[in-house]
C-alpha positions as a Python dict, from the first residue, in 0.01 Angstrom:
ca = {
    (1, 'M'): (0, 0, 0),
    (2, 'S'): (-147, 221, -272),
    (3, 'R'): (-107, 594, -318),
    (4, 'H'): (-358, 861, -417),
    (5, 'P'): (-275, 1078, -720),
    (6, 'T'): (-362, 1447, -709),
    (7, 'T'): (-714, 1478, -848),
    (8, 'K'): (-883, 1803, -950),
    (9, 'W'): (-1256, 1858, -997),
    (10, 'A'): (-1495, 2122, -1129),
    (11, 'Q'): (-1865, 2115, -1213),
    (12, 'R'): (-2140, 2259, -1428),
    (13, 'S'): (-2509, 2203, -1369),
    (14, 'D'): (-2509, 1894, -1592),
    (15, 'R'): (-2156, 1748, -1551),
    (16, 'V'): (-1848, 1707, -1332),
    (17, 'F'): (-1489, 1721, -1456),
    (18, 'L'): (-1232, 1496, -1285),
    (19, 'T'): (-865, 1534, -1381),
    (20, 'I'): (-630, 1275, -1231),
    (21, 'E'): (-266, 1383, -1247),
    (22, 'L'): (-58, 1069, -1298),
    (23, 'P'): (213, 1093, -1567),
    (24, 'D'): (282, 777, -1770),
    (25, 'A'): (0, 583, -1604),
    (26, 'K'): (-31, 214, -1695),
    (27, 'D'): (-314, -34, -1647),
    (28, 'V'): (-567, 244, -1595),
    (29, 'K'): (-905, 122, -1464),
    (30, 'L'): (-1197, 361, -1428),
    (31, 'N'): (-1535, 250, -1299),
    (32, 'L'): (-1841, 469, -1254),
    (33, 'K'): (-2163, 328, -1113),
    (34, 'P'): (-2508, 485, -1164),
    (35, 'E'): (-2556, 557, -792),
    (36, 'G'): (-2247, 784, -806),
    (37, 'H'): (-1963, 558, -694),
    (38, 'F'): (-1635, 622, -880),
    (39, 'N'): (-1331, 389, -865),
    (40, 'F'): (-985, 455, -1007),
    (41, 'S'): (-674, 240, -1015),
    (42, 'A'): (-351, 248, -1217),
    (43, 'K'): (23, 198, -1192),
    (44, 'G'): (247, 500, -1207),
    (45, 'S'): (574, 530, -1399),
    (46, 'D'): (744, 398, -1084),
    (47, 'D'): (526, 81, -1102),
    (48, 'L'): (364, 171, -768),
    (49, 'P'): (-14, 126, -745),
    (50, 'Y'): (-236, 434, -728),
    (51, 'E'): (-606, 415, -646),
    (52, 'F'): (-902, 581, -482),
    (53, 'D'): (-1279, 543, -440),
    (54, 'L'): (-1514, 840, -436),
    (55, 'E'): (-1878, 838, -335),
    (56, 'L'): (-2013, 1127, -539),
    (57, 'F'): (-2279, 1363, -407),
    (58, 'D'): (-2551, 1230, -637),
    (59, 'A'): (-2624, 981, -916),
    (60, 'A'): (-2446, 978, -1253),
    (61, 'N'): (-2539, 888, -1608),
    (62, 'V'): (-2282, 618, -1689),
    (63, 'E'): (-2371, 589, -2060),
    (64, 'E'): (-2304, 959, -2132),
    (65, 'S'): (-1989, 986, -1918),
    (66, 'K'): (-1653, 980, -2100),
    (67, 'A'): (-1287, 918, -2019),
    (68, 'A'): (-963, 1021, -2191),
    (69, 'V'): (-619, 891, -2095),
    (70, 'A'): (-338, 1129, -2191),
    (71, 'P'): (37, 1097, -2123),
    (72, 'R'): (26, 1319, -1811),
    (73, 'T'): (-338, 1307, -1696),
    (74, 'I'): (-655, 1101, -1699),
    (75, 'C'): (-966, 1310, -1763),
    (76, 'Y'): (-1314, 1186, -1680),
    (77, 'L'): (-1629, 1377, -1767),
    (78, 'I'): (-1911, 1256, -1544),
    (79, 'K'): (-2258, 1333, -1674),
    (80, 'K'): (-2496, 1402, -1384),
    (81, 'A'): (-2821, 1201, -1372),
    (82, 'E'): (-3010, 1523, -1290),
    (83, 'S'): (-2904, 1863, -1415),
    (84, 'K'): (-2851, 2051, -1088),
    (85, 'W'): (-2562, 2204, -895),
    (86, 'W'): (-2408, 1994, -621),
    (87, 'P'): (-2304, 2174, -302),
    (88, 'R'): (-1986, 1958, -299),
    (89, 'L'): (-1834, 1671, -493),
    (90, 'L'): (-1862, 1401, -227),
    (91, 'K'): (-2171, 1272, -49),
    (92, 'K'): (-1993, 1280, 286),
    (93, 'E'): (-1981, 1622, 450),
    (94, 'G'): (-1665, 1759, 602),
    (95, 'K'): (-1312, 1807, 483),
    (96, 'P'): (-1238, 1630, 151),
    (97, 'P'): (-933, 1402, 117),
    (98, 'V'): (-601, 1588, 77),
    (99, 'F'): (-546, 1457, -277),
    (100, 'L'): (-876, 1607, -399),
    (101, 'K'): (-852, 1972, -510),
    (102, 'V'): (-1067, 2224, -696),
    (103, 'D'): (-972, 2273, -1062),
    (104, 'W'): (-975, 2652, -1079),
    (105, 'D'): (-893, 2645, -1453),
    (106, 'K'): (-1230, 2481, -1524),
    (107, 'W'): (-1427, 2619, -1231),
    (108, 'Q'): (-1744, 2813, -1298),
    (109, 'D'): (-1989, 2946, -1041),
    (110, 'E'): (-2355, 2860, -1061),
    (111, 'D'): (-2447, 3226, -1123),
    (112, 'D'): (-2199, 3252, -1410),
    (113, 'E'): (-2353, 2960, -1595),
    (114, 'D'): (-2693, 3131, -1608),
    (115, 'I'): (-2551, 3433, -1791),
    (116, 'G'): (-2326, 3225, -2014),
    (117, 'F'): (-1997, 3339, -1860),
    (118, 'N'): (-1700, 3175, -2039),
    (119, 'D'): (-1946, 3080, -2311),
    (120, 'F'): (-1946, 3405, -2514),
    (121, 'D'): (-2259, 3281, -2695),
    (122, 'G'): (-2055, 3142, -2984),
    (123, 'M'): (-1901, 3480, -3066),
    (124, 'D'): (-1611, 3465, -3314),
    (125, 'F'): (-1346, 3708, -3185),
    (126, 'S'): (-1132, 3663, -3498),
    (127, 'K'): (-1378, 3882, -3692),
    (128, 'L'): (-1332, 4174, -3454),
    (129, 'D'): (-1062, 4427, -3542),
    (130, 'M'): (-894, 4467, -3206),
    (131, 'G'): (-633, 4711, -3344),
    (132, 'G'): (-316, 4503, -3359),
    (133, 'A'): (-31, 4632, -3577),
    (134, 'D'): (107, 4449, -3880),
    (135, 'D'): (479, 4374, -3899),
    (136, 'E'): (521, 4617, -4192),
    (137, 'D'): (360, 4898, -3994),
    (138, 'I'): (592, 4831, -3701),
    (139, 'E'): (899, 4844, -3927),
    (140, 'D'): (779, 5170, -4086),
    (141, 'D'): (718, 5320, -3743),
    (142, 'E'): (1068, 5214, -3631),
    (143, 'D'): (1221, 5376, -3942),
    (144, 'D'): (1032, 5700, -3872),
    (145, 'V'): (1151, 5704, -3511),
    (146, 'V'): (1516, 5643, -3612),
    (147, 'E'): (1495, 5906, -3888),
    (148, 'S'): (1342, 6155, -3647),
    (149, 'A'): (1607, 6081, -3386),
    (150, 'N'): (1885, 6129, -3643),
    (151, 'K'): (1740, 6467, -3744),
    (152, 'D'): (1728, 6571, -3378),
    (153, 'E'): (2089, 6456, -3327),
    (154, 'G'): (2200, 6653, -3633),
    (155, 'A'): (2023, 6961, -3507),
    (156, 'K'): (2180, 6922, -3164),
    (157, 'E'): (2530, 6881, -3312),
    (158, 'S'): (2501, 7190, -3531),
    (159, 'K'): (2366, 7389, -3236),
    (160, 'V'): (2659, 7276, -3019),
    (161, 'E'): (2902, 7372, -3298),
    (162, 'E'): (2740, 7716, -3326),
    (163, 'E'): (2766, 7772, -2949),
    (164, 'A'): (3124, 7643, -2937),
    (165, 'A'): (3248, 7864, -3227),
    (166, 'P'): (3247, 8197, -3037),
    (167, 'A'): (3416, 8034, -2738),
    (168, 'A'): (3689, 7892, -2966),
    (169, 'A'): (3738, 8231, -3135),
    (170, 'A'): (3770, 8402, -2796),
    (171, 'A'): (4026, 8146, -2688),
    (172, 'E'): (4230, 8208, -3007),
    (173, 'E'): (4228, 8583, -2945),
    (174, 'A'): (4340, 8537, -2587),
    (175, 'K'): (4659, 8357, -2691),
    (176, 'P'): (4978, 8577, -2666),
}
């Protein structure tokens, strides 16, 4: 009997991201058909077979789709045949299988894509001066704070000594 690895998905108008979480996967087989049928099979680190078949909502462009097998995950970028948003990942309506989850790290709403959300129009944030402090400035500031605190302590000590002097003199006079 085979198992189903946790699989996350997200989409854009022109592609779907599938991330299969299976650490140390061996004998990985990925098959995508133009009509939108996706097959996965592999052996886990425990040598148990893992597999699933997904009938995607619509057709896919097999030639432009790509896969990457990493030590902890298998990532598959499915290029859609038509650039349009799918209402769901699978053709079949209803509750998706329990191993299939939304990838909120990659998720983007249809409305956000139109305005370029998460895209930032190629803006280079490194050129913006966001007001961070340099290490030297921090050290100088710390020295100023310590110096200021020491001055305040010295002032407090001398003030305490001044207030204590008359009380000590009065105590000396009161002795028989």
